[in-house]
N, C-alpha and C positions, 0 to 999 in steps of 0.2 A: 849324676851325669846323665842317667836315663831321662830324668825329668827335663833337664836342659835340652836333650836331644829331641824330645817330643815338641817342645816349644819351637825349636829351630825348624823342625819339619813341617809344623802347622802354618808357619808364616807364608811359605810359597803356595800352600793350598788355598789359604784365605785370599791371597793376592790374586790367584787364578780365578776364584769364584767372583771376586769383585770385578775383575776385567770382563768376565763373561756377562755379568749383570749389566755392566755399562754398554756392552755390545748389544744386548737385547733391548735395552732402553733406547739406544740410538736407532735400532731397527724399528721399534714401535713408534718412535717419534716420526721417523721417515714415512712409515705406513700411514699414520694419521695425516701427515702433511699431504701425501699423495691422494688420500681419500678426499680431503677438504678442497683441494684444487681441481679435482676431477680427473686425475691421471690414471685412475683404475676403474674398472667396470665391475669388479666382483671382489668380495672379501670372504675368506675361508676362516671360520672360527671353530676351534676344537673344544669339545665339551664332553660331558658324561655320556651323551647319546651319540658321540662321534662327531665328525666334522660337519659343519653346516655352511652352506654357501649363501651369501647375501648378494644379490645382483639386481641390476635394473634390467627387467625383462626386455630382451631384444636390444641390448645396449651396444649396437654396432656403430661403426664410425659414421655411417650415413644417418642412422637414427639419431645419434647424439648431435650431429650437425643440424638436423631438423629441429630438435628440441631447443638447442642453443639459439637458433635463429627466430624462434617464436617471439611474438609481441606480448605473450602472456607468460605468467610464471608457471613453472612445472616443478612438482615435488614428488618424491617417493618417501613414504613414511613407514616405519615399523608399527607393529601392533601397539607399542607403548608410546606412539606419537613422536618418535625420534626421526629427524630428517636424515635419511640415507643419501639423498641426492637432491640438489636444487640447481636450476639453471640460473644464468646471470641476470635474466630479466626479473626473477623474483628477488634476488639480492638487491638489485637496483630499486625495485618497488619498495622494499622495506628499509632501503638506505643503510645497508649493513654489508661488510665485506663477505664475499662468498665463503671464505674459509671459516668464518664465524657462524655462518648459517648452517652449513653441513655439520651434523653431529649435535645440533641443538634440538630442543623440543619445539614443536609447532606452537605450543602454549606460550612460549616466550614472546611471540609476536602478536598474539590475539588479545584484545581488550578484555578486562575482567568481566565486563557485562556480557560478553559473548562466549565465555569459557564453557558454561553449562550447555549452551545451545550447540557449540561445536562438538562437545563430548557426545551428546545424543545423536548428532548428525553423523559422526564417524562410526558410531555403533551400527548405522545402517549402510556401511560401506559395501555390503554384498549387493546392494541395489545400484547397478551401474547407471550413471547419468544423473544421480541425485545432485541437487544444487541448493545452495543457501548463500546468504550474504552475511558477512561479518565485518568488523572494524579491526584493521591491523594497526599496531603501534610501530612506527618507523624508528630507525636509529637516531634521527634528529629530533625526536619528540613529537613529530606531526602524526596525524591519524590518516589512514588510507582506507576508504571504503572499498570492499572487494567482494566479488562473487566467486565462490569456489564450487567446483564440481569434482566428484570422486569416481574412481573406478577401481575395483579390487584387482590386484595383481596375483601372480603365482605365490603359493605358500612356500616358505623355506623351513618347513617343519610344522608340527601340529599347533604350535603357539607362536609362530612367527609370520603371520600373514602380513603382506605389505600392501600399501594403498597408494595408488597413483592419484595425484591431485593437480588440477589445472586452476590457476588463480588469475582472475581478470580484474584489473584495476578499474573501479567504477567511478573514479574521481571525475573524469570527463562526462560520464553519463549523468552523474549527480548534478554537475554544473548545468548541463543541458536541461535536466529535469527542473531545476530551480528556475532557469530562465523561462522554460515553458510555463511553469506555474505563475511566474510574475506576469507573463504575457496573458495568461488566462485571467488573472486578477484584473488587468487593465481592460480586457475585453468585457468582463462581467460588469465592471464599474461603468464603462461606456454604455453598455446595454441598459443598465439600470437608470443612468442619467437620461438616456433617450426615452425609455419608458415613462419616466417621470415627466418629461416635457410633453409627450403625447397625452398622458393622463390629464395634465393641466389644461392642454388645449381642448380636449374633449369636455372637461368639466366646465371650463370657463366660457367656451364658445358654443360647441355643438349642443350640449345639454341645455344651456340657457335659451338657445334658439328654438329647440324643440319644445321647451316649456312655453315660450311665447306663442308659437304656432298652436299649441294645445289650448291655451286660453282663448285665442281667437276662434278656434273651432268650437269651443264651448259656447262662446257668444253667438256664433252663427247657428248653432243648434237651438238656441233659445229664441231666435227671431222668427222663423217661418210660422205662418198661421197654423192653427191646429189641424185644419183640413188637409194641409200638405204633408201627410205623414211620411211619404217616401223620401222627401228632401230631409226631413228631420232624422229619419233613420240613417241616411247616408252621412249626415253630419255627426251623429253619435258614433257611427262605425269609424269615421275618420278620427274622432277624438280618441277612441279606444286604441286604434293603431298607433297614433302619435304617442299616447301614454306608454304603450309597450316599447316603442322605439326609444323613448327617453329613459326608461328603466334599463334597457339593454345597454345603451351607451354608458349609463352610470355604472353598471356592473363591469363593463370592460374597463372603464376608468379606474375602478377600485382594484381590479386584478392587475392592471399595469403598474400601479403604485399604491399599495394599500395604506391609506392615511391612518387607519386604526393601528397598524403595526408601529408606525412612527410615534403615535400619540399615546397609545395604551399598552403596547408591548405584545410579546409573542402569544401568550395564552389567550388574550382577547381576540387577537387576529385569527388564531386557529379556531376558536369558538365561532367567530363570525363566518369564516370560510366553510366550516362544517355545516352550519345552519343553512347557509345559502345553497350548498350542494344538496343537502337532504330535501329542501323545499323544491328545488328545481328538478331533481331526478327521481324523487320518491324512494331513494335508497336509505335505509336506516343507518345512522352513523353514531358511534359512541366515542366520546373523548375522555381520556383518563390522563390527568396532568399532575406532575409533581408540584409541590408548593414552591414557588419561586419568590424569595423575599427581595430580590433585586433583579434589575434588567441584565440579560445576557449581552455580550458584545453585539453591536449593531449588525456586523457582517454575518455572525452566527445566526441571529434571529432571522435575517433575510434569507439565508441559505435554507434553513429548516422550513420556512414558509413557502419558498419556491418549490422545494422538493415535495411538500405536501400537495401543492397545486398540481404538479406534474403527475404525482401518483393518483390523485383523484381523477384527473383527466383520463388516465389510462383505465381506471375502474369504469368510468362512464362510457368509454368508447369500446372496450374489449371484454371486460370481466364478466358481465351479466350477473353481478353480485346483488345480494339482497341485504347484506349487512357488512359494515366496515367498522373496524376498531382502530382508533388513533391513540397512541400511548406516548406521552412525553415523560422522560425520567432522567434523573441525575444520578450518576454512579461515580462516586469519588471525584475525579477530575475530568469526567466525560459526560456530555449531554447526549441523550439518545432519543431519536424519534422513530417509532415503528408504526407502519400502516399495514394492516392486515385485512384482506377481503375474503369472502367465502365464494368467490366466483369460480369460473371454469378452469382458471389457471392455464398454464402452457408448459410445454416441454422446451427447455432452453436449447436443446439440440435439434429440434424440429419445429420451427415456427410455421403457423398456417400460412398458406400462400397469400401474398399481398400484405402481410402484417409484419414481416421481419424488418423491413426498412423503417417503418414507423416506430416499432417497438425499440429498435436499436437507437434511433435518434432520441427518443424519450429517455432511454437508459443512459445514453451518452451525456445528455443534458444534466441529468441528476448526478452522474459521476463527476462531471466537471464542476458542478456546484459544490459537491462535497470536498473535492481536491482543492478547490479555491481557498478553503479555510483549514486545510490540513486534515480533513476528516476522511472517513471511509464509508462506502455504501455497499450493501449486500442485498441481493434479490434472490429469494427462494420461492420456487413455484413448482407445481406439478399438475398434470391434467386432472381436473375435477377435485383438486386439493387446495384451490385458492392460491393467493400470492401474498407474500410479505416483503415489504421494503423496509430495511433497517439502515438508518444513517447514524453514525457515531462521530462526534466532533470533540476533540480535546479542548479543555478550557485552561486558561492561564491561571496560576495560583491566586492572583488578585480577584479574578472573576469567580473562582470557586469559593474564596473566603467571603465575598460579597453575598453569595447565594446561601 
């Protein structure tokens, strides 16, 4: 009878505990729902160290209205990268319901390639205003290029720092950048076509005309009688001047459109340009080239050649250098050209008077050339430390295999 009594009295207790658990579960589900849809500004969590409050700093009604009206995504992350808060702009950006965004990890939306970079970036969250670019995976399978900037927020305990993040959709900017690059490509192609036309005109017309006048002046120099020395000297001087003019026109023609580049390739074109530069300026120049078993893409060869021309032009006009080293190398799927001089160099923050505009135009020209083929260009210089120009251009797998 006692045993039966115990069983009878335990049933109401178990039933009560079950009801209490159901009530708590319903409350928890309601709390989660309220957090996800943004109906609460703070969450109090009890733990061994006492109650902790997780809140969006300054989450007042007006502040929240401002955040929600932004055209950029806004997030608040915990130290373990969980999203405590997200505005609707970010949810729309990643094409995912807001209630599924809040409570998720930021890693859910970041591409695998950018995971490590984002991890290192978030470790520097104490540096306000830090920015980086990542690729987000949207809910519909598309990819969204974005720029993120971070700012540390107040700590909710020693191990619960929160991070504020602003996310800017870069899709439009990337589209404009691609359009600008395509426009630059067309401008460069038109410029090269025009240079080629001018070079042909100089070679086929002006150079031949100067050579014809040169031959006539030679004949004139041979005709005067021996006693008329002054006339003969003038004729010889005229021939010398015409010869110099013909050589200068030929040099300009070669620089406008180098036939050796089209016919023999990049290495021979670099060698010819360096030899002409050393002979004309007296500056010692050393060329170190990787062994190329096949031609590089035509636009890559032309870009490297033009950047070398511009760099040597700057050396001649500004550097006061005695030695120049030109190094062409292949590194995996990248071709690199480095031009280093031992000249006076310059401080990029303080250009000499009258030089800033010219230097900027030359640098802009080289940057445009590099960007035209998807490459990068870096200039390092210091006063009395010389200058180094380094251009790196990626190669397609087929071009790499051919080399």
